[in-house]
VEXDREN-2710 file (C-alpha; in Angstrom, 1 decimal):
% VEXDREN-2710
k/r/px/py/pz
1/UNK/-74.5/77.0/162.4
2/UNK/-74.5/77.0/157.9
3/UNK/-76.8/75.2/155.7
4/UNK/-74.0/73.7/153.2
5/UNK/-74.7/74.4/149.7
6/UNK/-73.7/72.0/146.7
7/UNK/-74.3/74.6/143.9
8/UNK/-71.3/75.9/142.4
9/UNK/-69.1/78.9/143.7
10/UNK/-68.6/81.3/141.1
11/UNK/-68.6/81.0/137.6
12/UNK/-64.7/81.1/137.7
13/UNK/-65.1/78.7/140.5
14/UNK/-67.1/75.4/139.6
15/UNK/-66.5/73.8/143.1
16/UNK/-69.6/73.6/145.6
17/UNK/-69.8/76.3/147.9
18/UNK/-69.5/74.2/151.2
19/UNK/-65.6/73.1/150.1
20/UNK/-64.8/76.8/151.4
21/UNK/-67.0/76.1/155.2
22/UNK/-64.2/74.2/156.6
23/UNK/-66.3/72.8/159.2
24/UNK/-65.2/71.1/162.3
25/UNK/-68.8/69.2/162.8
26/UNK/-70.3/68.3/159.6
27/UNK/-74.1/66.8/159.4
28/UNK/-75.2/64.9/156.1
29/UNK/-78.7/64.3/155.8
30/UNK/-79.2/62.7/152.5
31/UNK/-78.0/62.9/149.0
32/UNK/-80.1/62.5/145.7
33/UNK/-79.5/63.7/142.4
34/UNK/-80.3/67.7/142.0
35/UNK/-79.4/70.6/140.3
36/UNK/-79.2/68.7/137.1
37/UNK/-78.6/72.5/135.3
38/UNK/-74.7/72.0/136.5
39/UNK/-74.2/68.4/137.5
40/UNK/-74.2/65.5/134.9
41/UNK/-75.0/62.5/137.2
42/UNK/-74.9/61.8/140.9
43/UNK/-71.7/60.6/141.0
44/UNK/-70.7/64.6/140.5
45/UNK/-72.4/65.3/143.0
46/UNK/-71.0/62.6/145.3
47/UNK/-67.5/63.9/144.2
48/UNK/-68.3/67.2/145.7
49/UNK/-69.6/65.7/148.8
50/UNK/-66.2/63.8/149.4
51/UNK/-64.3/67.1/148.7
52/UNK/-66.6/68.7/151.5
53/UNK/-65.8/65.4/153.7
54/UNK/-61.7/65.7/153.0
55/UNK/-62.2/69.3/154.7
56/UNK/-63.3/68.3/158.3
57/UNK/-60.4/67.7/160.5
58/UNK/-59.4/64.6/162.4
59/UNK/-60.6/66.2/165.5
60/UNK/-63.7/66.8/164.0
61/UNK/-67.1/64.8/164.2
62/UNK/-69.1/63.4/160.4
63/UNK/-73.0/63.0/161.4
64/UNK/-74.6/60.9/158.8
65/UNK/-77.7/58.3/158.5
66/UNK/-77.1/54.9/158.7
67/UNK/-79.8/53.8/155.7
68/UNK/-78.7/56.7/152.9
69/UNK/-77.2/54.4/150.5
70/UNK/-75.9/57.5/148.6
71/UNK/-73.9/58.9/151.2
72/UNK/-72.6/55.7/152.2
73/UNK/-71.1/55.7/149.0
74/UNK/-69.4/59.0/149.5
75/UNK/-68.0/57.9/152.6
76/UNK/-66.5/54.5/151.2
77/UNK/-64.5/56.9/149.3
78/UNK/-62.2/57.6/152.1
79/UNK/-63.4/59.0/155.7
80/UNK/-60.3/60.4/158.2
81/UNK/-62.7/61.9/160.4
82/UNK/-64.7/60.5/163.3
83/UNK/-68.1/59.1/162.3
84/UNK/-71.3/59.0/164.6
85/UNK/-74.8/57.6/162.6
86/UNK/-78.3/57.9/163.1
87/UNK/-81.0/56.7/162.1
88/UNK/-85.0/56.5/163.3
89/UNK/-85.6/52.6/163.0
90/UNK/-82.3/50.8/163.1
91/UNK/-79.5/50.6/166.0
92/UNK/-77.4/53.0/165.3
93/UNK/-75.1/55.8/167.5
94/UNK/-78.2/58.0/167.8
95/UNK/-81.6/56.5/167.5
96/UNK/-85.0/56.3/169.4
97/UNK/-87.0/53.9/171.3
98/UNK/-90.7/54.0/172.3
99/UNK/-91.8/56.8/169.6
100/UNK/-95.3/57.9/169.1
101/UNK/-96.9/57.2/165.6
102/UNK/-96.8/60.9/164.3
103/UNK/-93.1/61.5/165.5
104/UNK/-94.2/63.9/168.5
105/UNK/-92.5/61.9/171.3
106/UNK/-89.9/59.3/171.4
107/UNK/-86.7/58.4/173.5
108/UNK/-83.5/59.6/172.7
109/UNK/-80.6/56.7/172.8
110/UNK/-77.2/57.6/172.4
111/UNK/-75.0/55.0/172.1
112/UNK/-77.3/52.3/174.1
113/UNK/-77.5/54.8/176.7
114/UNK/-81.3/56.7/177.3
115/UNK/-80.3/60.3/177.1
116/UNK/-83.8/61.7/178.0
117/UNK/-87.5/61.9/176.3
118/UNK/-88.7/64.8/173.6
119/UNK/-92.1/65.7/173.3
120/UNK/-92.3/68.5/170.8
121/UNK/-94.7/70.2/168.1
122/UNK/-93.1/68.5/165.3
123/UNK/-94.0/65.2/163.5
124/UNK/-92.9/63.1/160.7
125/UNK/-89.9/60.8/160.7
126/UNK/-87.8/63.3/158.6
127/UNK/-88.2/66.0/161.7
128/UNK/-87.0/62.7/164.3
129/UNK/-84.1/62.7/162.0
130/UNK/-83.3/65.9/162.0
131/UNK/-83.6/66.2/165.8
132/UNK/-81.1/63.1/166.2
133/UNK/-78.8/64.8/164.0
134/UNK/-78.9/67.8/165.7
135/UNK/-78.4/66.9/169.1
136/UNK/-75.3/64.7/167.8
137/UNK/-73.7/68.0/166.4
138/UNK/-74.2/69.7/169.4
139/UNK/-73.2/67.3/171.9
140/UNK/-69.9/67.5/169.8
141/UNK/-70.0/71.1/170.5
142/UNK/-70.4/70.7/174.1
143/UNK/-74.2/71.0/174.9
144/UNK/-75.0/67.6/177.0
145/UNK/-78.0/65.9/175.2
146/UNK/-80.3/66.4/178.2
147/UNK/-80.0/70.2/177.4
148/UNK/-80.3/69.7/173.6
149/UNK/-83.3/68.0/174.2
150/UNK/-85.0/71.0/176.5
151/UNK/-84.5/73.0/173.8
152/UNK/-86.0/70.9/170.8
153/UNK/-89.0/70.7/173.1
154/UNK/-89.6/74.2/172.8
155/UNK/-88.1/74.7/169.2
156/UNK/-90.7/76.2/166.5
157/UNK/-90.1/75.2/163.0
158/UNK/-89.0/77.9/160.5
159/UNK/-91.0/79.5/157.7
160/UNK/-91.8/77.1/154.6
161/UNK/-91.6/73.9/156.5
162/UNK/-94.6/72.4/156.9
163/UNK/-96.1/76.3/157.8
164/UNK/-99.9/76.6/158.7
165/UNK/-100.6/79.7/156.6
166/UNK/-104.3/79.6/157.6
167/UNK/-107.5/77.8/158.6
168/UNK/-110.9/78.7/157.0
169/UNK/-113.9/76.6/157.8
170/UNK/-112.3/73.9/159.0
171/UNK/-110.1/73.7/156.0
172/UNK/-106.5/74.1/157.0
173/UNK/-103.5/75.5/154.5
174/UNK/-99.9/74.3/154.7
175/UNK/-97.2/75.5/153.0
176/UNK/-94.1/73.5/152.4
177/UNK/-90.7/73.8/150.6
178/UNK/-90.6/70.3/149.1
179/UNK/-89.5/70.3/145.8
180/UNK/-88.0/66.8/144.5
181/UNK/-89.4/63.5/145.4
182/UNK/-87.6/62.8/148.7
183/UNK/-88.7/66.0/150.2
184/UNK/-92.5/65.5/148.6
185/UNK/-92.6/62.1/150.1
186/UNK/-91.6/62.6/153.3
187/UNK/-93.5/65.8/154.1
188/UNK/-96.7/64.0/152.7
189/UNK/-95.7/61.2/155.3
190/UNK/-95.2/63.4/157.6
191/UNK/-98.4/65.1/157.3
192/UNK/-100.3/61.9/157.0
193/UNK/-99.0/60.3/160.5
194/UNK/-100.1/63.7/161.9
195/UNK/-103.9/64.0/160.8
196/UNK/-105.1/60.1/160.4
197/UNK/-107.4/59.5/158.0
198/UNK/-108.7/63.2/157.1
199/UNK/-108.2/64.0/153.5
200/UNK/-104.9/65.8/152.5
201/UNK/-105.2/68.2/149.1
202/UNK/-101.7/68.3/147.8
203/UNK/-100.4/71.2/145.4
204/UNK/-97.3/71.1/143.6
205/UNK/-95.6/73.6/141.7
206/UNK/-92.4/71.7/139.7
207/UNK/-90.5/75.2/140.0
208/UNK/-86.7/74.0/140.2
209/UNK/-84.6/73.7/137.4
210/UNK/-84.2/69.9/138.1
211/UNK/-87.9/69.4/138.3
212/UNK/-88.8/71.9/135.0
213/UNK/-86.3/69.7/133.1
214/UNK/-88.3/66.5/134.2
215/UNK/-85.3/64.5/136.3
216/UNK/-87.5/63.1/138.6
217/UNK/-90.3/62.1/136.8
218/UNK/-90.3/58.6/137.6
219/UNK/-90.2/58.8/141.2
220/UNK/-92.8/61.6/141.8
221/UNK/-96.5/59.6/141.4
222/UNK/-94.8/57.3/144.1
223/UNK/-94.1/60.5/146.5
224/UNK/-97.3/62.0/146.2
225/UNK/-99.1/58.4/146.8
226/UNK/-100.2/59.5/150.1
227/UNK/-102.2/62.3/148.9
228/UNK/-106.1/62.3/148.3
229/UNK/-106.0/64.6/146.0
230/UNK/-103.2/66.1/143.9
231/UNK/-103.2/69.4/141.7
232/UNK/-100.0/70.3/139.4
233/UNK/-99.3/73.8/137.8
234/UNK/-98.2/72.7/134.4
235/UNK/-97.3/75.8/132.2
236/UNK/-96.7/75.6/128.5
237/UNK/-92.9/76.0/129.1
238/UNK/-92.8/72.7/131.8
239/UNK/-90.5/70.1/130.1
240/UNK/-92.8/67.1/130.5
241/UNK/-96.2/66.2/130.2
242/UNK/-97.7/66.0/133.5
243/UNK/-101.1/64.1/132.8
244/UNK/-98.7/61.3/131.3
245/UNK/-96.1/61.2/134.0
246/UNK/-98.3/61.0/136.7
247/UNK/-101.3/58.9/135.1
248/UNK/-101.2/56.2/137.7
249/UNK/-102.8/58.7/140.1
250/UNK/-105.5/58.5/138.4
251/UNK/-109.0/60.7/139.2
252/UNK/-106.9/61.8/142.1
253/UNK/-104.8/64.0/139.6
254/UNK/-105.7/67.3/138.7
255/UNK/-103.5/68.9/136.1
256/UNK/-103.8/73.2/135.5
257/UNK/-101.8/75.5/133.3
258/UNK/-102.4/78.6/135.6
259/UNK/-102.6/79.0/139.5
260/UNK/-106.1/80.8/139.3
261/UNK/-107.9/77.4/138.1
262/UNK/-106.1/75.6/140.8
263/UNK/-107.6/78.0/143.4
264/UNK/-110.8/77.9/142.1
265/UNK/-111.1/74.0/141.5
266/UNK/-109.5/73.5/145.3
267/UNK/-111.6/76.4/146.9
268/UNK/-114.7/74.4/145.5
269/UNK/-114.4/71.0/146.6
270/UNK/-112.6/71.6/149.9
271/UNK/-114.3/70.4/152.9
272/UNK/-114.0/70.9/156.3
273/UNK/-111.2/68.4/158.0
274/UNK/-109.2/69.0/154.9
275/UNK/-105.7/69.6/155.0
276/UNK/-104.1/71.5/151.9
277/UNK/-100.4/71.0/151.6
278/UNK/-98.9/73.4/149.0
279/UNK/-95.4/72.5/148.0
280/UNK/-93.2/74.8/145.8
281/UNK/-89.3/76.2/146.4
282/UNK/-90.7/79.8/145.0
283/UNK/-93.2/81.9/146.1
284/UNK/-96.3/80.4/143.6
285/UNK/-98.2/83.8/142.9
286/UNK/-99.1/83.9/146.3
287/UNK/-101.2/80.9/146.0
288/UNK/-101.7/80.4/149.9
289/UNK/-103.2/83.8/150.9
290/UNK/-105.4/83.6/147.2
291/UNK/-106.3/80.2/148.5
292/UNK/-107.3/80.7/151.9
293/UNK/-109.1/84.4/150.7
294/UNK/-111.3/82.2/148.1
295/UNK/-112.3/79.7/151.1
296/UNK/-113.7/82.7/153.0
297/UNK/-115.0/84.3/150.3
298/UNK/-117.3/81.2/149.8
299/UNK/-119.3/81.5/152.8
END
């Protein structure tokens, strides 16, 4: 199992790394513009994804979401491999029924057949999508859906994907790798479904090349909409004005140029029951433990 990478292979080979993988089973979860430092536009990334599609043999399988328009366009370029779709709301080859509001329990439907009920520790629509894709891929590798469902019920999430880093005085601190609007939105939606009306304090470091360049700024405020309060680290070298771009968040928005000032403000504001979600694709100067220490020291 390999997580595919569309970044270029080497300075002498500008094709995406994944064209060298030659998979028999391919899962494509979603596609949006990223890596603005090497791709000119979305169409350039879609061409690379189509190169990947063309490497899957005729006896292989491509698994893709039913409702992702960008991936639909890729497949419309030509697909000569069997294809299965999954969806969390629409009827696809793989879909769900009787889904709990937070996604912690649902029936798995495969080609109109109910193949079992999954009850697990994860939540959110994005994780349901991941589960359906994993079950479809596993079945193609010879694993019956019932066995796959049993395995997912025991699954422990990987680090940096809604990882609970600690709890102090009723304040929980989570770490997530989300670093572009779609991931930020789905992560916040999943947490909201899990915690209900409890306050969510979101802390974002726009660290990736694409985020620093401001490629996605038009979508960022909406992506952060589920948070009750938002802190953004905006050092002088950031390529856009966070206060201006995110002004629609109003008084929920706090823009700082240092990690320490964010820690101080969040530690002073957080109350029992609050959920602190830290989002970055880097180390964020060790903010997670530093914030937990600050919460502990306030008594």
